[in-house]
C-alpha positions as CSV (number, residue, x, y, z in Angstrom):
1,M,0.0,0.0,0.0
2,N,1.4,3.4,-1.0
3,K,2.1,5.8,1.8
4,I,-0.1,8.9,2.1
5,D,1.8,12.2,1.9
6,L,0.5,14.2,4.8
7,E,2.1,17.3,3.4
8,N,-0.8,17.4,1.1
9,Y,-3.0,17.6,4.2
10,G,-1.0,20.6,5.5
11,L,1.8,18.9,7.5
12,N,4.7,21.4,7.5
13,Q,8.2,21.6,9.0
14,H,7.1,23.3,12.1
15,L,4.5,20.5,12.9
16,K,7.1,17.9,12.0
17,Q,9.5,19.4,14.6
18,E,6.9,19.5,17.2
19,A,5.7,15.9,16.5
20,S,9.3,14.7,16.9
21,L,9.1,15.6,20.6
22,Y,6.8,12.7,21.2
23,S,8.7,9.4,20.8
24,D,6.7,6.2,20.0
25,L,3.8,8.2,18.7
26,F,2.6,9.1,15.2
27,V,1.3,12.3,13.7
28,A,-2.2,12.4,12.2
29,R,-4.9,14.9,11.3
30,V,-8.5,14.9,12.6
31,T,-10.8,14.6,9.5
32,E,-14.2,14.0,11.3
33,Q,-15.6,14.3,14.9
34,H,-18.5,12.4,16.2
35,R,-19.1,13.1,19.9
36,E,-16.2,11.2,21.6
37,L,-15.0,9.4,18.5
38,Y,-12.8,10.8,15.8
39,K,-11.6,9.9,12.3
40,V,-8.0,10.7,11.7
41,I,-5.8,10.5,8.6
42,T,-2.3,8.9,8.9
43,E,0.4,8.0,6.5
44,N,-1.3,4.6,6.2
45,G,-4.9,5.7,5.8
46,E,-7.8,6.6,7.9
47,L,-8.5,5.3,11.4
48,L,-11.0,5.7,14.2
49,A,-9.6,7.2,17.3
50,E,-10.4,8.3,20.8
51,V,-8.6,10.4,23.4
52,S,-6.7,8.6,26.1
53,G,-7.8,8.5,29.7
54,K,-4.8,10.5,30.8
55,F,-5.6,13.1,28.2
56,V,-9.1,13.4,29.7
57,F,-7.8,13.6,33.2
58,K,-5.2,16.4,32.5
59,T,-7.5,18.5,30.2
60,E,-9.1,21.4,32.0
61,D,-11.9,22.3,29.5
62,N,-13.5,21.1,26.3
63,T,-11.5,23.6,24.2
64,S,-8.4,21.5,24.5
65,F,-10.0,18.4,23.0
66,P,-9.3,17.6,19.4
67,V,-11.5,19.2,16.7
68,V,-11.6,18.8,12.9
69,G,-8.4,20.2,11.5
70,D,-6.3,19.5,14.6
71,W,-2.9,17.7,14.2
72,V,-2.6,15.0,16.9
73,M,-0.2,12.3,18.1
74,I,-1.6,8.8,18.2
75,D,-0.4,5.3,19.2
76,R,-0.6,3.6,15.8
77,T,-1.1,4.2,12.0
78,K,-2.8,0.9,11.2
79,E,-5.9,-0.8,12.4
80,G,-5.5,-3.1,15.4
81,S,-7.3,-4.1,18.5
82,G,-9.8,-1.3,19.4
83,N,-9.5,2.3,18.3
84,A,-6.3,4.3,17.9
85,V,-5.6,6.5,20.9
86,I,-5.0,10.2,20.8
87,H,-2.4,11.3,23.4
88,Q,-1.6,14.9,22.4
89,V,-3.0,17.8,20.3
90,L,-0.2,19.8,18.5
91,S,-0.2,23.6,18.6
92,R,-2.9,25.3,16.7
93,T,-2.1,28.1,14.2
94,S,-5.7,29.3,13.8
95,L,-9.0,28.7,15.5
96,F,-12.6,29.4,14.9
97,E,-14.6,29.4,18.2
98,R,-17.9,30.7,19.4
99,K,-19.9,30.6,22.5
100,A,-21.9,27.4,22.7
101,A,-25.6,27.7,21.8
102,G,-27.9,28.1,24.7
103,T,-27.7,30.1,27.9
104,G,-24.5,28.8,29.4
105,N,-21.0,30.2,29.1
106,G,-19.4,27.3,27.3
107,V,-17.1,27.7,24.3
108,Q,-17.4,25.6,21.2
109,I,-14.4,25.1,18.9
110,V,-15.6,24.8,15.3
111,A,-12.4,24.1,13.4
112,A,-8.6,24.5,13.7
113,N,-5.5,25.0,11.6
114,F,-6.9,26.7,8.5
115,D,-5.5,29.5,6.2
116,L,-8.7,30.8,4.6
117,V,-12.3,31.3,5.9
118,F,-14.9,31.2,3.2
119,I,-18.0,33.0,4.7
120,C,-20.9,31.9,2.6
121,M,-24.1,34.0,2.5
122,S,-26.9,33.5,-0.1
123,L,-28.3,36.4,-2.1
124,N,-31.9,35.4,-1.4
125,N,-33.7,35.6,2.0
126,D,-30.5,34.6,3.9
127,F,-28.8,38.0,3.0
128,N,-28.1,39.8,6.2
129,L,-25.3,42.4,6.6
130,R,-25.4,42.3,10.4
131,R,-24.8,38.6,10.4
132,L,-22.0,39.0,7.9
133,E,-20.3,41.7,10.2
134,R,-20.5,39.1,13.0
135,Y,-18.9,36.4,10.9
136,L,-16.1,38.8,9.7
137,S,-15.3,39.8,13.3
138,I,-14.8,36.2,14.3
139,A,-13.0,35.3,11.1
140,W,-10.4,38.1,11.5
141,S,-9.9,36.9,15.1
142,S,-9.2,33.4,14.0
143,Q,-5.8,34.4,12.5
144,A,-6.9,33.3,9.0
145,R,-7.9,35.4,5.9
146,P,-11.6,35.7,5.3
147,V,-13.3,35.6,1.8
148,I,-16.9,36.5,1.4
149,V,-18.8,34.1,-0.9
150,L,-22.2,35.3,-2.1
151,T,-24.2,32.3,-3.3
152,K,-27.4,31.7,-5.3
153,A,-26.8,34.8,-7.5
154,D,-29.5,33.5,-9.8
155,L,-32.1,34.1,-7.1
156,C,-31.1,37.8,-6.8
157,D,-33.1,40.4,-8.7
158,D,-30.6,43.3,-8.1
159,L,-27.1,42.1,-7.7
160,P,-25.4,45.6,-8.1
161,S,-27.5,46.8,-5.2
162,R,-26.5,43.9,-3.0
163,L,-22.8,44.4,-3.9
164,G,-23.2,48.1,-3.0
165,E,-24.4,47.1,0.5
166,I,-21.6,44.6,0.9
167,S,-19.0,47.2,0.0
168,A,-19.8,49.2,3.3
169,V,-18.9,46.2,5.5
170,R,-16.3,44.1,3.6
171,V,-13.4,46.0,5.0
172,G,-10.9,45.1,2.2
173,T,-12.2,41.5,2.1
174,D,-12.4,39.8,-1.3
175,V,-16.0,39.0,-2.6
176,V,-16.9,36.1,-4.9
177,V,-20.3,35.8,-6.4
178,C,-21.5,32.3,-7.0
179,S,-24.4,30.4,-8.6
180,S,-24.9,26.7,-9.3
181,E,-26.5,27.9,-12.6
182,G,-23.5,27.6,-15.0
183,N,-21.2,27.1,-12.0
184,R,-20.6,30.8,-11.7
185,G,-17.8,31.8,-9.4
186,Y,-16.5,28.3,-8.6
187,D,-13.3,28.7,-10.5
188,E,-12.6,32.0,-8.6
189,I,-12.9,30.0,-5.3
190,A,-10.6,27.3,-6.7
191,A,-8.0,29.9,-7.4
192,Y,-7.6,30.5,-3.7
193,L,-6.8,26.9,-3.0
194,S,-3.4,25.3,-3.2
195,V,-1.5,22.2,-2.0
196,G,-1.0,22.0,1.8
197,K,-3.4,24.9,2.5
198,T,-6.6,24.5,4.4
199,S,-9.9,26.4,4.0
200,V,-13.0,26.3,6.1
201,F,-16.5,27.0,4.8
202,L,-18.9,28.8,7.3
203,G,-22.3,30.1,6.9
204,S,-26.0,29.5,7.8
205,S,-27.9,26.3,7.0
206,G,-28.6,25.8,3.3
207,V,-26.6,28.6,1.8
208,G,-24.8,26.2,-0.6
209,K,-21.6,25.3,1.1
210,S,-21.9,21.6,0.3
211,T,-22.8,22.4,-3.4
212,I,-19.5,24.4,-3.7
213,I,-17.4,21.7,-2.1
214,N,-19.0,19.0,-4.3
215,H,-17.9,21.0,-7.3
216,L,-14.4,21.4,-6.0
217,M,-14.2,17.6,-5.2
218,G,-15.5,16.8,-8.7
219,A,-18.1,14.4,-7.2
220,E,-21.3,14.4,-5.0
221,V,-19.5,13.6,-1.8
222,L,-21.8,15.8,0.3
223,E,-25.6,15.6,0.4
224,T,-27.4,18.6,-0.9
225,R,-31.1,19.4,-0.8
226,G,-33.3,22.0,-2.5
227,L,-35.0,25.1,-1.1
228,R,-37.9,25.0,1.3
229,N,-41.1,26.8,0.5
230,D,-39.9,29.9,2.4
231,D,-36.9,30.3,0.0
232,R,-34.4,29.1,2.7
233,G,-32.0,26.3,2.2
234,R,-32.3,23.0,4.0
235,H,-29.8,21.9,6.5
236,T,-27.8,19.0,5.1
237,T,-24.3,18.8,6.8
238,T,-24.6,17.3,10.2
239,H,-21.0,17.2,11.4
240,R,-17.7,18.9,10.6
241,Q,-15.4,17.1,8.2
242,L,-12.1,17.6,6.4
243,L,-11.7,16.7,2.7
244,L,-8.6,16.5,0.5
245,L,-9.3,18.2,-2.9
246,P,-8.2,16.4,-6.0
247,G,-6.9,19.7,-7.4
248,G,-4.8,20.4,-4.3
249,G,-5.7,21.8,-0.9
250,V,-7.9,20.8,2.0
251,V,-11.5,22.0,2.9
252,I,-13.4,21.8,6.1
253,D,-17.2,21.7,5.8
254,T,-19.3,22.7,8.8
255,P,-22.9,22.4,9.7
256,G,-24.9,25.6,9.2
257,M,-25.1,27.9,12.3
258,R,-28.4,29.4,13.3
259,E,-26.7,31.1,16.4
260,L,-23.3,32.6,16.3
261,H,-22.5,34.1,19.7
262,L,-19.1,35.8,20.1
263,E,-16.4,34.4,22.2
264,K,-13.4,36.1,20.5
265,A,-13.7,38.6,17.8
266,N,-11.5,41.2,16.1
267,L,-13.8,44.3,16.1
268,S,-10.9,46.6,15.3
269,K,-10.5,44.9,11.9
270,S,-14.1,44.2,11.0
271,F,-15.2,47.8,12.0
272,E,-12.0,49.6,11.3
273,D,-13.9,52.5,9.7
274,I,-15.8,53.2,12.9
275,E,-12.7,52.9,15.1
276,A,-10.8,55.2,12.8
277,L,-13.7,57.8,13.2
278,A,-13.7,57.3,17.0
279,K,-10.0,58.4,17.1
280,Q,-11.1,61.7,15.5
281,C,-13.6,62.5,18.3
282,R,-12.8,65.6,20.4
283,F,-12.8,63.5,23.6
284,G,-10.9,60.3,24.1
285,D,-13.6,58.8,26.2
286,C,-16.4,59.8,23.8
287,R,-19.3,57.3,23.9
288,H,-20.8,58.6,20.6
289,S,-24.1,59.4,22.2
290,G,-24.3,63.2,21.7
291,E,-21.0,64.5,23.0
292,P,-19.7,67.7,21.2
293,G,-17.1,67.0,18.5
294,C,-18.2,63.4,18.0
295,A,-16.8,62.3,14.6
296,V,-18.9,59.1,14.6
297,R,-22.3,60.9,15.1
298,A,-21.2,63.4,12.4
299,A,-20.5,60.5,10.0
300,I,-23.9,59.0,10.7
301,E,-25.7,62.4,10.2
302,S,-23.9,62.9,6.9
303,K,-24.9,59.4,5.7
304,N,-21.2,58.4,5.5
305,L,-21.8,55.7,8.2
306,S,-24.9,53.5,8.5
307,E,-26.8,53.9,11.8
308,K,-27.5,50.1,11.7
309,R,-23.8,49.3,11.2
310,F,-22.9,51.5,14.2
311,E,-25.7,49.9,16.3
312,N,-24.4,46.4,15.4
313,Y,-20.9,47.5,16.4
314,R,-22.2,48.6,19.8
315,K,-24.1,45.4,20.1
316,L,-21.1,43.3,19.5
317,Q,-19.0,45.5,21.8
318,K,-21.5,44.8,24.6
319,E,-21.4,41.1,23.8
320,M,-17.6,41.2,24.1
321,D,-17.9,43.3,27.3
322,Y,-16.3,46.3,25.6
323,E,-19.2,48.7,25.8
324,G,-18.6,51.9,27.8
325,L,-14.8,51.6,27.8
326,N,-12.6,54.5,26.7
327,S,-9.8,53.9,24.2
328,R,-7.2,53.0,26.9
329,Q,-9.6,50.6,28.8
330,L,-10.6,49.1,25.4
331,E,-7.0,48.4,24.5
332,A,-6.4,46.8,27.9
333,E,-9.5,44.6,27.6
334,K,-8.4,43.4,24.2
335,I,-4.9,42.5,25.5
336,K,-6.5,40.7,28.4
337,K,-8.7,38.6,26.1
338,M,-5.8,37.8,23.7
339,F,-2.9,37.2,26.1
340,G,-4.4,37.0,29.6
341,S,-2.5,40.1,30.8
342,K,-0.2,42.8,29.6
343,G,2.7,41.1,31.3
344,E,2.0,37.9,29.4
345,M,1.8,39.8,26.1
346,K,5.2,41.4,26.7
347,Q,6.6,38.0,27.5
348,I,5.3,36.5,24.3
349,M,6.7,39.4,22.3
350,R,10.1,39.0,23.9
351,Q,10.1,35.3,23.1
352,A,9.2,36.0,19.5
353,K,11.9,38.7,19.3
354,N,14.5,36.3,20.7
355,K,13.4,33.6,18.3
356,N,13.9,35.9,15.3
357,K,17.4,36.6,16.4
358,R,18.5,33.0,16.3
């Protein structure tokens, strides 16, 4: 049997070096997750795997458990007695996480170790700028590059108008317009993909993620279903899975999300127009609620900034516990969320600086 080249799945020199620290274990990548059972790809093919008892004992919360896209160290690369055992999750380079659905404070990791985030939104009844802003905020925070994919263009009566609305929130993000009619836009998506690079597809249920991935795969590997009577797509993907594309590259398909509560988000990037205006306000602690010399309110009154966009920015700030903070407090809160404390941030920066000197 021919060996599988895991470099096609994204295995790079950095991961190889980290994996070499674990003797008697083998590197693999998680391709599917089903509750407490995983599918992993090894140099000898796919295996079913589960985490070790020691892993469960030493893990403090669910965010440390393997997810689709993770690189892990396992005890075998061939089928044997029972399932393969996962002993270690290697360092993640990117992460898409959200607050778990419901009223609790739990966090759900959606996918890990990807280079691109394709944010899919259909041009029919699913079109929602406020939801797109939410997706962009999380995507920028993931450390990967977002690309907006507008699907079902054949169902849109006024595409130029929709693209005009998108231009106000895209913040330099590429936009691809797609339709299954004539396979419009699919080649543009394929142009972003390359060997060893991983992309994750995100979006609401039924926006057409599986249709796009089937086209990229060159086969009907994912189930697709038509529109419901209310013009909304039907939910088809039931679990996250990682697929190797025949043309090079890896994609992660995810179930549609009806709720997307923020856990981490980069509001500075997704709303950089508003934050740039805020710096022009007369007062550093301006709350943009009627203070004199407020550049944000002036932009809204002159129609250069959408009131709804600003309201959504404030809503997401509140969700991230940023509302009511002045610029200095806001910066301190962002550092706390990203690094734990300013001291830890400085330590990480020093380590990175020393590493670059070597």
